[in-house]
Residue, then its C-alpha position, 0 to 999 in steps of 0.5 A: x847195043x847188045x854187043x856192047x852190053x855183052x862186053x860190059x858183061x864180060x868186062x865186069x864178070x872178071x875178078x877185077x871187074x867185080x872189084x871195081x864195080x863194088x868200089x864204084x858202088x861204095x863211093x857212089x850209091x852206098x854213100x850217104x850225104x849229111x843233112x848239110x849236104x849242098x843242092x850241088x853236092x846232092x845233084x852230083x851225088x845223084x849223077x854219079x849214082x845213076x852213072x853206076x846204075x847204068x853200067x849195072x843196067x848194061x852188065x844185066x842186059x849183057x848176061x840175059x842172052 
């Protein structure tokens, strides 16, 4: 998996990659759902946040060495 992690790091270290990742964070992790959000909306939001966190984790491991 180490090579794949390095590939994630290289991809998202580009200018375009950083812009895409920033957009992904904005529409997932930084998104706030209102008090009227349904159970399904909350579950979907958490799943997409987890996906972006996984990408960030791959990038972090790929830059460590």
